[in-house]
DOZARO-297821 format. One line per 3 residues: for each residue x, y, z of N, C-alpha, C. Coordinates in Angstrom, 2 decimals. Example, Ala and Ser with C-alpha at 12.3 -4.5 7.8 and 13.67 -1.06 7.14 Angstrom:
13.19,-5.69,7.80,12.30,-4.50,7.80,13.20,-3.30,7.80; 12.85,-2.25,7.08,13.67,-1.06,7.14,12.90,0.03,7.87
This chain:
-3.35,16.74,5.64,-2.72,15.44,5.90,-3.30,14.85,7.17; -3.80,13.63,7.06,-4.31,12.88,8.21,-3.10,12.30,8.95; -2.91,12.68,10.20,-1.72,12.30,10.96,-2.07,11.21,11.96
-1.42,10.04,11.84,-1.71,8.88,12.69,-0.52,8.59,13.61; -0.76,8.58,14.91,0.29,8.25,15.86,0.38,6.74,16.07; 1.55,6.23,16.45,1.70,4.77,16.63,0.92,4.27,17.83
0.63,2.98,17.81,-0.08,2.34,18.92,0.76,1.18,19.45; 0.58,0.88,20.73,1.24,-0.25,21.38,0.30,-1.44,21.34; 0.81,-2.67,21.19,-0.10,-3.82,21.13,-0.97,-3.99,22.37
-0.53,-3.50,23.51,-1.35,-3.61,24.72,-2.60,-2.74,24.65; -2.62,-1.76,23.74,-3.81,-0.92,23.58,-4.92,-1.63,22.84; -4.57,-2.58,21.99,-5.53,-3.16,21.06,-6.75,-3.78,21.74
-6.59,-4.54,22.84,-7.78,-5.17,23.45,-8.84,-4.16,23.90; -8.45,-2.92,24.16,-9.40,-1.93,24.63,-10.07,-1.12,23.54; -9.70,-1.34,22.28,-10.28,-0.57,21.18,-11.62,-1.16,20.77
-12.63,-0.29,20.63,-13.88,-0.72,20.01,-13.74,-0.59,18.49; -14.82,-0.88,17.76,-14.75,-0.87,16.30,-14.35,0.49,15.76; -14.94,1.55,16.31,-14.63,2.90,15.83,-13.16,3.25,16.07
-12.61,2.85,17.21,-11.20,3.13,17.51,-10.26,2.32,16.62; -10.61,1.06,16.36,-9.81,0.26,15.45,-9.73,0.92,14.07; -10.87,1.35,13.58,-10.91,1.97,12.26,-10.17,3.31,12.25
-10.27,4.06,13.33,-9.60,5.36,13.40,-8.08,5.22,13.41; -7.57,4.17,14.03,-6.12,3.99,14.13,-5.52,3.31,12.90; -6.22,2.33,12.30,-5.57,1.46,11.32,-6.15,1.54,9.91
-7.40,1.96,9.75,-8.02,2.02,8.44,-7.88,3.42,7.85; -7.52,3.47,6.56,-7.49,4.74,5.83,-8.58,4.63,4.76; -9.77,5.15,5.03,-10.94,4.82,4.19,-11.17,5.73,2.99
-10.58,6.92,2.96,-11.03,7.92,1.99,-9.86,8.64,1.32; -8.92,7.88,0.77,-7.77,8.49,0.09,-8.13,9.10,-1.25; -9.20,8.60,-1.88,-9.50,8.99,-3.26,-10.75,9.86,-3.31
-10.53,11.15,-3.58,-11.63,12.10,-3.74,-11.45,12.80,-5.08; -12.49,12.85,-5.92,-12.36,13.45,-7.25,-11.78,14.86,-7.20; -10.74,15.08,-8.00,-10.15,16.41,-8.09,-9.20,16.76,-6.98
-8.77,15.78,-6.17,-7.93,16.08,-5.01,-6.75,15.12,-4.90; -5.73,15.59,-4.18,-4.68,14.71,-3.65,-4.89,14.66,-2.14; -5.02,13.46,-1.61,-5.17,13.28,-0.16,-4.03,12.42,0.37
-3.58,12.73,1.59,-2.48,11.98,2.18,-2.78,11.65,3.64; -2.16,10.57,4.10,-2.23,10.17,5.50,-0.82,9.80,5.94; -0.38,10.39,7.03,0.97,10.15,7.55,0.88,9.29,8.80
1.63,8.19,8.80,1.70,7.32,9.98,3.08,7.44,10.60; 3.12,7.55,11.92,4.40,7.55,12.62,4.99,6.15,12.72; 4.26,5.12,12.24,4.85,3.79,12.08,5.81,3.85,10.90
7.09,3.90,11.17,8.13,4.01,10.12,7.95,5.23,9.23; 7.15,6.19,9.69,6.93,7.47,8.99,6.47,7.27,7.54; 5.59,6.30,7.36,5.00,6.03,6.05,3.95,7.09,5.73
3.92,7.54,4.49,2.84,8.38,3.99,2.09,7.61,2.91; 0.77,7.48,3.07,-0.10,6.93,2.04,-0.85,8.08,1.38; -1.12,7.95,0.10,-1.82,9.03,-0.58,-2.65,8.54,-1.74
-3.54,9.39,-2.19,-4.36,9.11,-3.36,-4.54,10.38,-4.18; -4.36,10.27,-5.50,-4.58,11.39,-6.41,-5.62,10.96,-7.43; -6.67,11.78,-7.57,-7.80,11.43,-8.44,-8.13,12.61,-9.37
-7.37,12.79,-10.45,-7.60,13.94,-11.32,-8.91,13.84,-12.10; -9.49,14.99,-12.37,-10.67,15.10,-13.21,-10.26,15.33,-14.66; -11.21,15.27,-15.55,-10.96,15.50,-16.98,-10.29,16.86,-17.17
-9.15,16.88,-17.86,-8.45,18.13,-18.15,-7.69,18.71,-16.97; -7.61,18.00,-15.86,-6.98,18.52,-14.65,-5.62,17.87,-14.44; -4.66,18.65,-13.97,-3.37,18.14,-13.53,-3.22,18.42,-12.04
-3.06,17.37,-11.25,-2.91,17.52,-9.81,-1.44,17.45,-9.44; -1.01,18.30,-8.51,0.38,18.32,-8.07,0.48,17.81,-6.64; 1.51,17.02,-6.40,1.79,16.52,-5.06,2.61,17.57,-4.31
1.97,18.23,-3.37,2.62,19.31,-2.62,2.99,18.83,-1.22; 4.02,19.42,-0.61,4.38,19.03,0.75,3.40,19.62,1.76; 2.85,18.79,2.61,1.99,19.30,3.68,2.87,19.89,4.79
2.34,20.81,5.60,3.14,21.44,6.65,3.78,20.44,7.62; 3.12,19.29,7.82,3.67,18.30,8.76,5.04,17.77,8.32; 5.34,17.83,7.01,6.61,17.30,6.52,7.75,18.29,6.66
7.44,19.58,6.85,8.47,20.61,6.99,9.50,20.50,5.85; 8.99,20.52,4.63,9.84,20.34,3.46,9.43,21.32,2.37; 10.40,21.75,1.57,10.12,22.66,0.46,9.40,21.96,-0.68
9.64,20.66,-0.86,8.91,19.86,-1.83,8.80,18.44,-1.27; 7.83,17.68,-1.78,7.44,16.43,-1.13,8.61,15.45,-1.02; 9.38,15.29,-2.07,10.47,14.31,-2.08,11.82,14.91,-1.68
11.80,15.97,-0.90,13.05,16.54,-0.42,13.85,15.49,0.38; 13.15,14.76,1.25,13.80,13.74,2.07,13.09,12.40,1.95; 12.33,12.23,0.87,11.48,11.04,0.73,11.61,10.42,-0.65
11.24,9.13,-0.72,11.05,8.44,-1.99,9.58,8.07,-2.10; 9.14,7.73,-3.31,7.71,7.57,-3.56,7.47,6.46,-4.57; 6.50,5.59,-4.26,6.00,4.62,-5.22,4.57,4.96,-5.58
4.25,4.90,-6.88,2.91,5.23,-7.38,2.40,4.06,-8.20; 1.19,3.59,-7.90,0.54,2.55,-8.70,-0.78,3.09,-9.22; -1.00,2.94,-10.52,-2.23,3.41,-11.15,-3.33,2.35,-11.00
-4.47,2.76,-10.54,-5.65,1.91,-10.45,-6.66,2.46,-11.45; -6.93,1.71,-12.49,-7.69,2.22,-13.62,-6.70,2.49,-14.74; -6.84,3.58,-15.38,-5.85,3.95,-16.40,-6.50,4.08,-17.77
-5.71,4.61,-18.70,-4.34,5.07,-18.51,-4.27,6.41,-17.79; -3.09,6.66,-17.23,-2.84,7.93,-16.56,-1.38,8.28,-16.72; -1.06,9.54,-16.44,0.30,10.03,-16.62,0.81,10.62,-15.32
1.99,10.15,-14.90,2.71,10.74,-13.78,3.91,11.48,-14.34; 4.05,12.76,-14.00,5.17,13.56,-14.47,6.10,13.85,-13.30; 7.38,13.54,-13.47,8.39,13.77,-12.44,9.47,14.68,-13.01
9.50,15.92,-12.51,10.45,16.93,-13.00,10.45,17.01,-14.52; 9.25,17.05,-15.10,9.08,17.26,-16.53,9.07,16.01,-17.38; 9.49,14.86,-16.84,9.48,13.61,-17.60,8.16,12.89,-17.38
7.45,12.57,-18.47,6.14,11.95,-18.38,6.26,10.42,-18.40; 5.45,9.77,-17.56,5.43,8.31,-17.48,3.97,7.86,-17.54; 3.60,7.24,-18.66,2.22,6.79,-18.82,2.06,5.41,-18.18
1.03,5.28,-17.37,0.78,4.05,-16.64,-0.58,3.48,-17.02; -0.62,2.17,-17.16,-1.88,1.44,-17.30,-2.28,0.90,-15.92; -3.44,0.26,-15.88,-3.94,-0.31,-14.63,-2.90,-1.25,-14.01
-2.50,-0.98,-12.77,-1.60,-1.77,-11.95,-0.12,-1.54,-12.27; 0.21,-0.65,-13.22,1.60,-0.30,-13.45,2.11,0.55,-12.29; 3.44,0.59,-12.13,4.08,1.28,-11.01,5.19,2.19,-11.51
5.33,3.36,-10.90,6.49,4.20,-11.13,7.11,4.54,-9.78; 8.43,4.39,-9.70,9.18,4.76,-8.50,9.83,6.11,-8.76; 9.73,7.01,-7.76,10.28,8.36,-7.87,11.21,8.58,-6.69
12.47,8.88,-6.98,13.48,8.96,-5.94,13.55,10.30,-5.24; 14.29,10.29,-4.14,14.54,11.50,-3.36,15.16,12.57,-4.24; 14.75,13.82,-4.01,15.28,14.94,-4.77,14.42,15.37,-5.94
13.42,14.59,-6.31,12.50,14.99,-7.38,11.64,16.14,-6.88; 11.65,17.25,-7.58,11.05,18.46,-7.03,9.56,18.60,-7.37; 9.15,18.21,-8.58,7.74,18.44,-8.97,7.15,17.16,-9.52
6.02,16.75,-8.93,5.34,15.51,-9.30,3.88,15.83,-9.55; 3.37,15.45,-10.74,1.98,15.73,-11.07,1.30,14.49,-11.64; -0.04,14.54,-11.67,-0.85,13.40,-12.09,-1.94,13.88,-13.04
-2.13,13.14,-14.16,-3.19,13.40,-15.11,-3.86,12.08,-15.49; -5.14,12.17,-15.84,-5.85,10.98,-16.30,-7.19,10.83,-15.63; -8.23,11.33,-16.26,-9.57,11.24,-15.67,-9.97,9.78,-15.52
-10.47,9.44,-14.37,-10.90,8.07,-14.09,-9.81,7.19,-13.50; -8.55,7.66,-13.53,-7.46,6.91,-12.93,-7.28,7.38,-11.49; -7.07,6.42,-10.61,-6.75,6.74,-9.22,-5.31,6.30,-8.96
-4.49,7.25,-8.58,-3.08,6.98,-8.34,-2.88,6.75,-6.84; -2.39,5.57,-6.49,-2.13,5.24,-5.09,-0.66,5.52,-4.80; -0.40,6.25,-3.74,0.94,6.71,-3.41,1.39,6.11,-2.08
2.63,5.64,-2.04,3.25,5.21,-0.79,4.64,5.83,-0.73; 4.93,6.53,0.36,6.19,7.23,0.49,6.86,6.89,1.81; 8.19,6.80,1.77,8.99,6.53,2.96,10.17,7.50,3.00
10.74,7.72,4.18,11.96,8.51,4.24,13.08,7.85,3.43; 13.98,8.68,2.88,15.06,8.17,2.04,16.37,8.85,2.41; 17.44,8.08,2.43,18.77,8.60,2.78,19.66,8.77,1.56
19.21,8.33,0.40,20.00,8.41,-0.83,19.06,8.58,-2.01; 19.63,8.93,-3.16,18.83,9.14,-4.36,18.92,7.94,-5.29; 17.76,7.51,-5.80,17.68,6.45,-6.80,16.88,6.98,-7.99
17.18,6.51,-9.20,16.52,7.07,-10.39,15.05,6.68,-10.51; 14.31,7.49,-11.22,12.92,7.19,-11.54,12.89,5.97,-12.46; 12.02,5.00,-12.12,11.88,3.81,-12.96,10.42,3.36,-12.96
10.04,2.69,-14.06,8.68,2.19,-14.24,8.70,0.68,-14.26; 7.76,0.05,-13.58,7.54,-1.40,-13.67,6.16,-1.63,-14.27; 6.11,-2.41,-15.34,4.85,-2.70,-16.02,4.26,-4.00,-15.46
2.98,-3.96,-15.16,2.29,-5.17,-14.71,2.43,-6.28,-15.72; 2.28,-5.94,-17.00,2.29,-6.95,-18.06,3.68,-7.54,-18.29; 4.73,-6.83,-17.86,6.10,-7.28,-18.10,6.75,-7.87,-16.85
6.04,-7.91,-15.73,6.59,-8.42,-14.48,6.14,-9.86,-14.28; 7.08,-10.78,-14.20,6.75,-12.20,-14.03,6.22,-12.44,-12.61; 5.01,-12.99,-12.49,4.44,-13.18,-11.15,4.94,-14.46,-10.49
4.95,-14.43,-9.16,5.09,-15.66,-8.39,3.69,-16.22,-8.18; 3.49,-17.48,-8.54,2.17,-18.09,-8.41,2.12,-18.89,-7.12; 1.19,-18.50,-6.24,1.15,-19.00,-4.88,-0.21,-19.60,-4.57
-0.27,-20.45,-3.52,-1.52,-20.95,-3.00,-2.07,-22.16,-3.74; -3.19,-22.65,-3.22,-3.84,-23.83,-3.77,-5.35,-23.60,-3.80; -6.01,-24.24,-4.74,-7.46,-24.11,-4.83,-8.15,-24.67,-3.60
-7.59,-25.76,-3.05,-8.25,-26.39,-1.90,-8.20,-25.52,-0.65; -7.30,-24.54,-0.61,-7.26,-23.60,0.52,-7.74,-22.21,0.11; -8.32,-22.09,-1.06,-8.98,-20.86,-1.54,-8.06,-19.65,-1.53
-6.76,-19.88,-1.88,-5.84,-18.76,-1.89,-4.88,-18.79,-3.07; -5.37,-19.20,-4.23,-4.57,-19.13,-5.45,-4.41,-17.66,-5.83; -3.14,-17.25,-6.04,-2.90,-15.82,-6.28,-1.59,-15.63,-7.03
-1.48,-14.46,-7.66,-0.25,-14.06,-8.35,0.32,-12.84,-7.67; 1.60,-12.92,-7.32,2.28,-11.83,-6.62,3.36,-11.25,-7.52; 3.30,-9.94,-7.73,4.30,-9.25,-8.54,5.06,-8.26,-7.67
6.38,-8.38,-7.66,7.24,-7.45,-6.94,7.70,-6.36,-7.90; 7.51,-5.11,-7.50,7.95,-3.97,-8.30,9.19,-3.31,-7.70; 9.04,-2.77,-6.50,10.14,-2.08,-5.84,10.71,-3.04,-4.79
11.93,-3.52,-5.03,12.57,-4.49,-4.13,14.03,-4.61,-4.51; 14.86,-5.25,-3.67,16.31,-5.25,-3.93,16.72,-5.85,-5.27; 15.93,-6.76,-5.84,16.28,-7.36,-7.13,15.50,-6.75,-8.29
14.77,-5.68,-8.03,14.00,-5.00,-9.07,14.33,-3.51,-9.07; 13.33,-2.67,-8.93,13.57,-1.24,-8.79,14.19,-1.00,-7.42; 15.37,-0.40,-7.40,16.08,-0.17,-6.14,15.52,1.05,-5.42
15.53,0.98,-4.09,15.04,2.07,-3.25,15.86,2.10,-1.97; 15.57,3.08,-1.13,16.23,3.15,0.18,15.59,2.18,1.17; 14.27,2.25,1.34,13.61,1.32,2.24,12.24,0.87,1.77
11.69,1.48,0.75,10.39,1.09,0.25,10.46,-0.26,-0.47; 9.50,-1.15,-0.16,9.30,-2.40,-0.89,7.82,-2.43,-1.26; 7.51,-2.75,-2.54,6.13,-2.53,-3.00,5.80,-3.47,-4.15
4.55,-3.92,-4.19,4.10,-4.76,-5.28,2.60,-4.96,-5.23; 2.13,-5.89,-6.07,0.70,-6.15,-6.24,0.46,-7.65,-6.16; -0.60,-8.03,-5.46,-1.06,-9.43,-5.44,-2.51,-9.46,-5.90
-2.83,-10.46,-6.77,-4.19,-10.59,-7.28,-4.65,-12.03,-7.12; -5.85,-12.19,-6.60,-6.41,-13.51,-6.35,-7.09,-14.05,-7.60; -7.03,-15.37,-7.74,-7.71,-16.04,-8.84,-9.21,-16.11,-8.57
-9.99,-16.28,-9.62,-11.44,-16.45,-9.46,-11.71,-17.64,-8.55; -12.57,-17.44,-7.55,-12.90,-18.50,-6.60,-12.01,-18.55,-5.38; -10.94,-17.75,-5.34,-10.08,-17.66,-4.16,-10.41,-16.39,-3.39
-10.28,-16.47,-2.07,-10.66,-15.34,-1.23,-9.60,-14.98,-0.20; -8.71,-15.92,0.16,-7.73,-15.67,1.23,-6.47,-15.02,0.68; -5.95,-14.05,1.40,-4.61,-13.54,1.13,-3.73,-13.79,2.36
-2.45,-14.04,2.12,-1.45,-14.13,3.19,-1.89,-15.04,4.32; -2.20,-16.25,4.00,-2.55,-17.26,5.01,-1.81,-18.53,4.66; -0.95,-19.08,5.52,-0.72,-18.66,6.91,-0.21,-17.22,7.02
-0.52,-16.62,8.15,-0.18,-15.22,8.38,1.26,-15.10,8.87; 1.72,-13.87,9.02,3.05,-13.63,9.55,3.12,-12.22,10.13; 4.16,-11.96,10.90,4.54,-10.61,11.30,5.98,-10.39,10.84
6.43,-9.15,10.89,7.87,-8.87,10.72,8.18,-7.63,11.55; 8.91,-7.87,12.63,9.11,-6.85,13.65,10.03,-5.73,13.20; 10.54,-5.82,11.99,11.48,-4.83,11.50,10.88,-3.87,10.49
9.57,-3.98,10.23,8.99,-3.07,9.26,7.46,-3.04,9.37; 6.91,-1.93,8.93,5.47,-1.71,8.83,5.00,-2.15,7.45; 3.79,-2.72,7.38,3.24,-3.08,6.07,1.84,-2.49,5.92
1.55,-2.00,4.73,0.23,-1.42,4.43,-0.37,-2.15,3.24; -1.66,-2.44,3.32,-2.41,-3.03,2.21,-3.41,-2.00,1.70; -3.56,-1.91,0.38,-4.67,-1.20,-0.24,-5.41,-2.19,-1.12
-6.69,-2.44,-0.83,-7.49,-3.38,-1.59,-8.11,-2.70,-2.81; -8.14,-3.42,-3.94,-8.72,-2.85,-5.16,-9.41,-3.95,-5.97; -10.13,-3.54,-7.01,-10.90,-4.45,-7.87,-11.91,-5.28,-7.07
-12.44,-4.69,-6.02,-13.46,-5.33,-5.19,-14.79,-4.64,-5.47; -15.81,-5.36,-5.94,-17.10,-4.71,-6.21,-17.62,-3.95,-4.99; -18.36,-2.89,-5.26,-18.77,-1.96,-4.19,-19.58,-2.63,-3.09
-20.34,-3.68,-3.44,-21.20,-4.33,-2.43,-20.45,-5.39,-1.63; -19.17,-5.62,-1.92,-18.41,-6.67,-1.23,-17.39,-6.07,-0.26; -16.86,-6.91,0.63,-15.90,-6.47,1.63,-14.81,-7.53,1.82
-13.67,-7.08,2.34,-12.62,-7.98,2.82,-12.61,-7.91,4.34; -12.60,-9.08,4.98,-12.44,-9.15,6.43,-10.94,-9.21,6.69; -10.37,-8.09,7.09,-8.92,-7.96,7.28,-8.58,-8.24,8.74
-7.68,-9.18,8.98,-7.26,-9.55,10.33,-6.02,-8.76,10.72; -5.98,-8.32,11.97,-4.83,-7.60,12.49,-4.66,-7.91,13.97; -3.55,-7.46,14.54,-3.29,-7.66,15.96,-2.22,-8.70,16.20
-1.90,-8.91,17.46,-0.98,-9.99,17.83,-1.61,-11.33,17.45; -0.78,-12.31,17.08,-1.34,-13.60,16.67,-2.25,-14.24,17.71; -1.96,-14.04,18.98,-2.77,-14.66,20.02,-3.98,-13.86,20.45
-4.18,-12.68,19.86,-5.35,-11.86,20.21,-5.68,-10.95,19.03; -6.35,-11.52,18.03,-6.59,-10.80,16.79,-7.88,-9.98,16.85; -7.95,-9.01,15.97,-9.14,-8.21,15.73,-9.37,-8.17,14.22
-10.47,-7.55,13.78,-10.71,-7.49,12.35,-11.31,-6.14,11.95; -11.11,-5.81,10.67,-11.72,-4.66,10.04,-12.47,-5.11,8.80; -13.61,-4.52,8.54,-14.33,-4.73,7.28,-13.89,-3.63,6.32
-13.25,-4.03,5.22,-12.57,-3.09,4.33,-13.23,-3.12,2.96; -13.50,-1.94,2.42,-14.13,-1.80,1.11,-13.07,-1.55,0.04; -13.54,-1.50,-1.20,-12.65,-1.25,-2.34,-11.90,0.07,-2.17
-10.60,0.05,-2.47,-9.73,1.22,-2.48,-9.64,1.87,-1.10; -9.69,1.03,-0.07,-9.38,1.45,1.28,-8.09,0.77,1.72; -7.33,1.44,2.59,-6.01,0.95,3.02,-6.02,0.62,4.50
-5.13,-0.28,4.88,-4.93,-0.67,6.28,-3.45,-0.52,6.62; -3.16,0.13,7.74,-1.80,0.27,8.26,-1.58,-0.82,9.29; -0.57,-1.66,9.09,-0.27,-2.76,10.03,1.06,-2.49,10.71
1.06,-2.22,12.03,2.33,-2.06,12.75,3.15,-3.35,12.69; 4.41,-3.23,13.03,5.32,-4.36,12.89,4.92,-5.55,13.76; 4.19,-5.31,14.85,3.80,-6.40,15.75,2.50,-7.08,15.32
1.90,-6.61,14.27,0.57,-7.09,13.87,0.64,-8.03,12.68; -0.22,-9.05,12.69,-0.42,-9.82,11.47,-1.19,-8.96,10.46; -1.20,-9.39,9.21,-1.95,-8.69,8.16,-2.40,-9.76,7.17
-3.65,-10.08,7.25,-4.22,-11.16,6.44,-5.70,-10.91,6.30; -6.33,-11.60,5.35,-7.76,-11.37,5.19,-8.41,-12.29,4.21; -9.73,-12.30,4.25,-10.55,-13.07,3.32,-11.69,-12.20,2.83
-12.00,-12.30,1.54,-13.03,-11.46,0.96,-14.29,-12.22,0.63; -15.36,-11.46,0.45,-16.61,-12.04,-0.02,-16.63,-12.14,-1.55; -15.53,-11.74,-2.19,-15.38,-11.75,-3.64,-13.88,-11.69,-3.92
-13.44,-12.16,-5.07,-12.01,-12.02,-5.41,-11.64,-10.54,-5.50; -10.36,-10.25,-5.38,-9.88,-8.87,-5.32,-8.37,-8.86,-5.56; -7.80,-7.70,-5.60,-6.36,-7.53,-5.60,-5.98,-6.60,-4.47
-4.69,-6.55,-4.17,-4.24,-5.57,-3.19,-2.80,-5.15,-3.48; -2.54,-3.87,-3.20,-1.18,-3.34,-3.24,-0.59,-3.51,-1.85; 0.57,-4.14,-1.77,1.28,-4.26,-0.49,2.52,-3.39,-0.56
2.81,-2.74,0.55,3.98,-1.87,0.61,4.54,-1.93,2.02; 5.87,-1.98,2.11,6.55,-2.11,3.39,7.61,-1.04,3.54; 7.84,-0.65,4.79,8.90,0.30,5.11,9.53,-0.10,6.43
10.84,0.05,6.53,11.53,-0.29,7.76,13.00,-0.53,7.51; 13.64,-1.20,8.44,15.09,-1.35,8.34,15.53,-2.51,7.47; 14.63,-3.43,7.11,15.03,-4.61,6.35,14.18,-4.70,5.09
14.84,-4.76,3.92,14.13,-4.86,2.65,13.97,-6.29,2.17; 14.49,-7.26,2.87,14.38,-8.65,2.43,12.92,-9.10,2.46; 12.41,-9.51,1.30,11.00,-9.90,1.21,10.69,-11.06,2.14
11.65,-11.97,2.33,11.42,-13.17,3.13,11.61,-12.96,4.63; 11.82,-11.72,5.05,11.97,-11.44,6.48,10.60,-11.48,7.14; 10.17,-12.69,7.51,8.83,-12.90,8.07,8.93,-13.85,9.27
8.09,-13.59,10.26,7.93,-14.51,11.39,6.58,-15.20,11.20; 6.62,-16.42,10.71,5.39,-17.11,10.30,4.55,-17.54,11.50; 3.23,-17.51,11.28,2.26,-17.92,12.30,1.31,-18.90,11.65
1.16,-20.08,12.21,0.22,-21.06,11.64,-1.21,-20.67,11.98; -2.13,-21.16,11.18,-3.55,-20.88,11.45,-3.96,-21.40,12.82; -3.37,-22.52,13.27,-3.72,-23.08,14.57,-3.27,-22.21,15.73
-2.30,-21.32,15.49,-1.80,-20.44,16.55,-2.65,-19.18,16.71; -3.48,-18.88,15.74,-4.26,-17.64,15.79,-5.42,-17.76,16.79; -5.69,-16.67,17.42,-6.80,-16.62,18.38,-7.65,-15.38,18.08
């Protein structure tokens, strides 16, 4: 488990490119035949990736850092399939997922496994104080919110999976946003929310293209160049926005004390520095 300690916004101006990437970018979650995880002390979020090979079943085991007999002893988990089809098994119940489908797995689930060669399962886990049932959200059955305008190059569809009016959870909020052809901007105007951490995982981005991901305080921003299936951890004091050299999608996931999707402190483009 890659263990990431929190950072203070006053540290950001002193970080060079390598330090920025070491603190906020999670570049290598998906390795063939493995489950990989990264733990952030920002709201104690765990990001993970499971990439089973042909005929292989991978199990999500608790790393020593969690001090738990099984992964979801004190945690809840959201899983989104990238590729597909693939199968997530939770305590013996199988859930087949297509590309961009989501399964929520509640606290107390003892054994979680993944099957499906060529499918990459993206995992986001947060601490949980109560148990909620396992539920599946289908990309094809989730009505998107259509956002943005062509003239600002940010036409996109946002689907909420785990949220107070959908799949219920303790603190995890999770969904998928996909940009239209010819659009490159996500989440602009930008925002912060001081009550929760947000993580982005970019997907469906051709290997030769990148997203320029903006982070930091609104008045002193920095950037990361992010490739396909790489994740960014954004502390509560940081904006999280970006523009790509090609259209793409991203999984957004939040953890913290407030699950209200609209809990945002908006920042205009003119305020960014």
